[in-house]
Backbone as a ProteinNet text record, in pm:
[ID]
protein_1_A
[PRIMARY]
MRVCPESRMHLAGVASAKLVDATEQDWSEEYLAPIISIKVVAGVEEAIAHINRYSSHHTDAIITRDHLHAQAFLQEVDSASVMVNTSTRFADGFEFGLGAEIGISTDKFHARGPVGIEGLTSLKYVVLGNGEVRVKAPHHG
[TERTIARY]
7279.7	7411.2	7522.7	7625.9	7738.8	7827.4	7841	7887.3	7993.2	8085	8194.8	8107.7	8177.2	8126.6	8082.5	8170.1	8129.2	8015.1	8011.5	7882.4	7775.7	7762.7	7639.1	7583.3	7702	7644.8	7547.3	7615	7546.3	7421.1	7394.7	7264.5	7177.8	7209.4	7156.1	6984.5	6978.3	6849.5	6751.8	6788.3	6728.6	6655	6493.6	6414.5	6417.6	6430.4	6429.3	6572.4	6680.9	6810.5	6835	6861.5	6916.4	7085.5	7111.7	7257.3	7288.6	7421.3	7494.5	7647.2	7718.5	7854.3	7936.7	8019.1	8106.5	8227.2	8247.2	8384.3	8476	8605.4	8709.5	8656.8	8606.7	8567.5	8484.1	8383.7	8270.2	8354.3	8481	8521.9	8563.8	8592.1	8627.6	8511.2	8401.5	8295.9	8254.2	8219.3	8116.8	7990.6	7901.4	7771	7693.5	7605.4	7538.3	7388.6	7364.3	7238.5	7228.8	7123.5	7137.3	7185.9	7309.5	7403	7503.3	7545.2	7638.4	7750.7	7843.6	7935.8	7976	7957.3	8006.3	8083.8	8208	8306.5	8356.3	8357.2	8395.1	8548.3	8595.4	8743.4	8797.1	8924.8	8982.1	8980.6	8995.1	9031.3	9040	9084.7	9104.6	9198.5	9343.7	9439	9393.2	9335.6	9287.1	9161.8	9102.5	8992.4	9051.1	9166.5	9236.8	9302.1	9376.7	9414.6	9338.9	9209.8	9108.3	9072.1	9033.5	8972.6	9106.4	9232.5	9340.2	9345.1	9327.2	9349.4	9215.7	9094	8999.4	8913	8931.8	8826.3	8867.6	8771.4	8776.3	8852.7	8903.7	8979.9	8895.8	8783.3	8697.5	8660.7	8561.1	8520.2	8510	8560.1	8568.2	8510.6	8451.3	8397.8	8409.4	8427.1	8433.1	8311.6	8266.4	8174.3	8243.7	8278.3	8339	8338.8	8336.7	8361.1	8496.3	8586.3	8736.8	8806.2	8852	8918.4	9038	9133.7	9255.5	9219.2	9109.2	9072.2	9045.4	8966.8	8909.9	9052.6	9144.1	9270.3	9356.2	9354.7	9425.3	9351.1	9216.9	9148.2	9173.9	9169.8	9191.5	9326.1	9425.2	9572.7	9629.4	9559.1	9611.6	9530.1	9393.2	9329	9346.8	9389	9448.6	9317.7	9224.5	9117.1	9100.7	9028.5	9017.4	8940.4	8830.6	8753.6	8772	8783.9	8777.8	8681.4	8582.5	8487.9	8473.2	8430.1	8414.4	8289.7	8202.6	8070.3	7976.5	7978.5	7886	7847.3	7762.5	7717.3	7816	7857.9	7947.8	7861	7763.3	7671.3	7731.9	7794.4	7856.3	7961.4	8011.8	8118.6	8095.4	8067.8	8000	8070.9	8098.5	8177.1	8095.1	7958.6	7895.3	7913.7	7887.9	7914.2	8045.6	8144.8	8282	8318.4	8213.6	8218.8	8293.2	8286.8	8355.5	8267.9	8149.4	8052.1	7984.3	7937.6	7836.9	7955.1	7927.1	8027.9	8018.4	8124.6	8116.5	8202.1	8263.8	8319.4	8398.6	8456.3	8531.8	8642.1	8747.9	8874.3	8936.2	8957.6	9024.1	9178.4	9220.3	9360.9	9434	9569.2	9656.5	9712.9	9718.7	9828.1	9778.7	9702.7	9649.1	9667.2	9801	9831.3	9892.5	9900.5	9932.3	10010.9	10117.1	10192.5	10280.6	10326.6	10398.8	10342.7	10417.4	10357.1	10437.9	10341	10387.8	10364.3	10387.9	10366.8	10222.6	10129.1	9995.2	9959	10015	9996	10043.8	10137.6	10204.2	10138.2	10033.2	9986.1	9850.9	9790.2	9657.2	9593.8	9448.2	9364.2	9315.9	9290.1	9223	9131.4	9018.1	8903.4	8886.8	8868.8	8850.6	8709.9	8610.2	8481.8	8470.6	8418.6	8403.6	8243.2	8181.8	8047.3	8006.9	7864	7799.1	7702.3	7715.3	7583.1	7500.9	7541.6	7450.3	7457.3	7330.9	7305	7248.3	7284.8	7226.1	7120.4	6971	6881.6	6835.3	6860.6	6843	6948.1	7004.7	7097.9	7031.6	7104.3	7068.3	7027.2	6957.4	6933	7008.6	7095.6	7196.8	7180.5	7045.7	7007.9	6941.5
16307.4	16321.5	16360.6	16310.9	16352.7	16471.3	16588.1	16688.1	16767.6	16818	16932.6	17036.3	17161.8	17299.2	17362.5	17341.9	17394	17324.9	17184.9	17119.5	17143.6	17175.3	17223.3	17347	17440.4	17575.3	17542.6	17460	17412.3	17345	17272.7	17194.6	17268.6	17359.8	17400.4	17445.3	17475.5	17522.3	17412.8	17283	17180.6	17122	17152.9	17127.9	16993.9	16904.5	16741.7	16700.4	16784.4	16741.3	16722.5	16583.7	16588.2	16587.8	16705.4	16745	16709.3	16641.8	16623.2	16649.6	16730	16765.3	16622.1	16614.7	16506.1	16523.5	16391.2	16370.7	16310.3	16292	16225.6	16072.4	16007	15876.1	15862.2	15951.4	15949.3	15926.9	15983.7	15987.1	15847.5	15745	15635.8	15519.8	15559.7	15467.2	15404	15282.8	15200.7	15190.5	15249.1	15257.7	15159.8	15092.7	14980.1	15013.9	15146.1	15262.5	15347.6	15407.6	15509.5	15641.4	15653.4	15738.6	15782.3	15919.2	15932.7	16052.5	16039.6	16141.3	16243	16359.9	16459.9	16555.7	16575	16674.6	16741	16891.7	16955.4	16970.7	16966.8	16948.1	17075.6	17106.4	17210.3	17174.2	17064.3	17021	16854	16803.9	16665.6	16626.1	16690.9	16625.8	16614.4	16693.3	16681.7	16562.7	16565.3	16457.7	16324.6	16315	16175.7	16147.7	16240	16235.9	16177.8	16230.5	16220	16059.2	16024.5	15881	15794.3	15822.9	15716.4	15703.6	15829.3	15800.3	15734.2	15761.8	15709.7	15590.6	15582.9	15485.7	15345.6	15269.7	15104.7	15041.1	15122	15063.5	14961.1	14942.4	14841.3	14927.8	15045	15101.3	15245.6	15312.1	15469.2	15524.3	15632.9	15701.9	15854.1	15901.5	16058.8	16077.4	16184.4	16249.8	16374.8	16370.9	16493.7	16497.4	16634.9	16658.3	16665.8	16666.5	16701.6	16570	16536.9	16438.3	16424.9	16538.8	16508.4	16463.5	16523.2	16475.6	16335.8	16293.3	16168.3	16050.5	16105.5	16026.4	16024.5	16136.7	16141.1	16046	16057.2	15973.7	15812.4	15767.9	15622.4	15589.4	15679.2	15638.4	15644.8	15726.1	15771.3	15706.4	15684.5	15616.9	15487.6	15452.8	15306.9	15231.9	15194.5	15109.2	14982.2	14882.9	14751.1	14779.2	14885.9	14941.5	15107.1	15159.2	15303.3	15321.7	15417.2	15429.9	15608.6	15614.4	15757.3	15785.6	15851.6	15915	15781	15676	15575.2	15543.8	15457.3	15397.2	15305.7	15328.9	15221.7	15092.8	15091.7	14952.7	14852	14907.9	14809.2	14729.9	14769.6	14693	14560.7	14459.7	14338.9	14238.9	14105.5	14008.3	13954.4	13954.1	13913.4	14016.2	14139.9	14252.8	14246.4	14209.7	14198.8	14075.6	13997.2	13864.4	13756.8	13745.6	13669.8	13548.5	13564.5	13480.1	13520	13439.8	13468.8	13507.6	13638.1	13663	13592.4	13553.5	13454.7	13532.3	13642.4	13713.3	13839.5	13939.9	14042.9	14058.4	14114.9	14143	14291.7	14338.9	14510.6	14475.7	14374.2	14327.1	14313.2	14357	14371.4	14231.3	14156.6	14022.4	13942	13829.5	13757.1	13598.5	13551.2	13441.3	13373.6	13240.6	13156.8	13032.8	13005.6	12902	12936	12844.6	12854.6	12960.7	13067.3	13187.7	13184.5	13181.4	13236.3	13362.9	13413.2	13529.2	13591.2	13504.4	13531.8	13597.4	13496.8	13538	13674.6	13711.9	13872.6	13980.1	13942.1	14061.4	14082.3	14213.7	14247.9	14319.9	14307	14387.1	14496.8	14600.1	14703.6	14743.8	14740	14731.6	14882.9	14917.4	15062.8	15054.2	15128.5	15149.9	15273.8	15288.1	15434.4	15436	15546.8	15563.6	15698.6	15734.6	15866.3	15873.1	15826.3	15849.2	15753.1	15605.6	15504.8	15469.9	15416.2	15371.6	15236.3	15154.4	15020.1	15015.1	15024.6	15023.3	14895.9	14797.8	14647.1	14546.8	14491.2	14377.5	14275.4	14216.9	14104.3	13977.8	13900.7	13776.7	13668.3	13596.8	13510	13357.8	13333.7	13217.3	13138.9
11515	11430	11541.4	11516.4	11618.4	11519.6	11562.9	11487	11550	11458.9	11487.8	11496	11551.9	11559.1	11434.5	11322.4	11189.8	11132.7	11163.5	11099	11168.8	11288.9	11375.7	11317.8	11273.8	11212.5	11092	11023.7	10879.4	10898.8	11012.3	11026.4	11140.8	11181.3	11287	11234.4	11121.3	11081.1	11045.8	11039.5	10983.8	11135.8	11107.8	11221.1	11274.6	11181	11234.3	11268.3	11255.4	11286.2	11465.9	11498	11637.4	11639.5	11676.6	11701	11815	11827.2	11959.1	11924	12022.8	11985.6	12002.4	11895.9	11873.7	11978.1	12023	12110.5	12016.6	12048.4	11981.9	11955	12043.7	12012.6	11917.3	11873.8	11778.7	11641.9	11623.9	11490.3	11469.1	11550.8	11502.3	11551.4	11599.1	11654.8	11522.8	11554.7	11472.6	11498.9	11470.2	11539.7	11502.5	11600.4	11553	11553.5	11521.9	11512.8	11400.3	11393.5	11261.4	11333.3	11349.7	11375.8	11284.6	11262.2	11171.6	11262.6	11223.3	11281.5	11153.1	11172.7	11045.2	11105	11017	11057.6	10915.8	10927.7	10816.9	10816.2	10707.8	10709.6	10624.2	10606.1	10505.4	10378.9	10334.5	10208.6	10192.4	10084.1	10060.9	10150	10153.1	10223.3	10375.5	10422.5	10559.1	10589.1	10493.3	10480.2	10473.7	10407.2	10377.2	10527.1	10576.2	10699.1	10804.6	10821.4	10899.2	10909.7	10775.9	10737.5	10768.6	10715.4	10771.3	10906.3	10999.4	11130	11193.2	11162.9	11239.1	11168.5	11031.1	10967.9	11032.4	11010.8	11047.7	10912.6	10807.1	10686.1	10618.6	10636.7	10549.3	10396.5	10425.9	10280.8	10317.3	10239.4	10247.1	10109.8	10115.7	9996.5	9964.1	9860.9	9841.2	9741.1	9746.1	9653.9	9597.7	9462.8	9440.6	9274	9238.9	9082.4	9023.2	9138.6	9114.9	9092.7	8971.1	8916.1	8991.2	9022.6	9101.4	9262.1	9308.2	9443.8	9450.2	9350	9338	9334.3	9250.3	9224.4	9360.7	9427	9555	9652.8	9670.1	9764.7	9728.7	9584.6	9564	9591	9569.7	9629.4	9753.9	9810.7	9970.8	10062.2	10049.5	10165	10153.2	10291.6	10317.2	10384.3	10278.2	10311.6	10183	10256	10169.7	10050.4	10037.7	9951	9945.9	9829.8	9811.6	9698.8	9708.8	9623.2	9596.9	9481.4	9417.7	9374.9	9427.7	9362.4	9367.7	9465.2	9462.1	9609.8	9644.7	9772.2	9829.6	9947	10014.4	10019.4	10011.4	10023.9	9903	9804.7	9714.1	9755.1	9864.1	9938.3	9995.6	9896.2	9923	9838.8	9896.1	9836.3	9716	9731.2	9595	9490.9	9520.7	9418.4	9375.4	9430.9	9375.1	9315.2	9284.7	9226.8	9305	9429.6	9519.1	9570.2	9510.5	9551.2	9691.5	9763.9	9878.5	10005.1	10080.8	10157.8	10273	10322.7	10447.4	10579.1	10537.8	10658.4	10578.3	10656.6	10618.1	10714.6	10667.2	10728.8	10676	10778.5	10760.9	10776.8	10830.1	10843.8	10717.6	10694.8	10564.7	10585.4	10674.7	10688.3	10759.7	10723.9	10792.9	10776	10712.5	10666.9	10796.7	10804.7	10911.7	10865.2	10918.7	10876.1	10736.6	10667.4	10560.2	10471.6	10436.8	10354.3	10216.2	10112.8	9992.4	9946.2	9834.5	9762.7	9796	9758.1	9777.7	9918.3	10023.9	10142.8	10212.5	10097	10166.7	10113.1	10020.2	9961.9	9986.9	10000.5	10001.3	9898.8	9902.7	9796.6	9818.8	9742.3	9748.6	9648.3	9684.7	9547.8	9540.3	9398.4	9357.9	9300.5	9344.6	9268.8	9221.5	9104.5	9027.9	9019.4	9058.1	8990.2	8958.2	8921.1	8888.2	8971.3	9109.6	9193.6	9213.7	9168.4	9195.1	9349.5	9350.9	9513.2	9509.9	9628.9	9613.3	9748.4	9691.5	9784	9853	9798.8	9883.9	9870.5	9949.4	9934.6	9847	9777.7	9706.1	9757.8	9715.3	9785.8	9718.5	9805.6	9748.6	9779.7	9796.3	9812.3	9716.3
[MASK]
+++++++++++++++++++++++++++++++++++++++++++++++++++++++++++++++++++++++++++++++++++++++++++++++++++++++++++++++++++++++++++++++++++++++++++++

């Protein structure tokens, strides 16, 4: 776990936790390993600002009981998929009814050549849950 000073204090008593002080690069790093970056923030506004600065803008989620925080998160986080109280593993073309996923994009504008109105729009998927998780990817074949 890559941790900020405050999260280190909260996790210091966990015997199996392998804590490493986070660097600035850790906040935007896309790890290809079982590594997580943990930062404690002062509130939902700071969380949204942190996500909008460091996220890949693919999929972001909030776990909250506060409806206003959830609504602010859904409206203000600039990502292709935003989720409330559910696993980010649901961000999948097949799960969204698009058929087998052949690729992903975090770009907002990707059209080339003559462009109509559809080429000037982007999508944002909103997923609401009550703690659901996706334990195994579905077989698409």
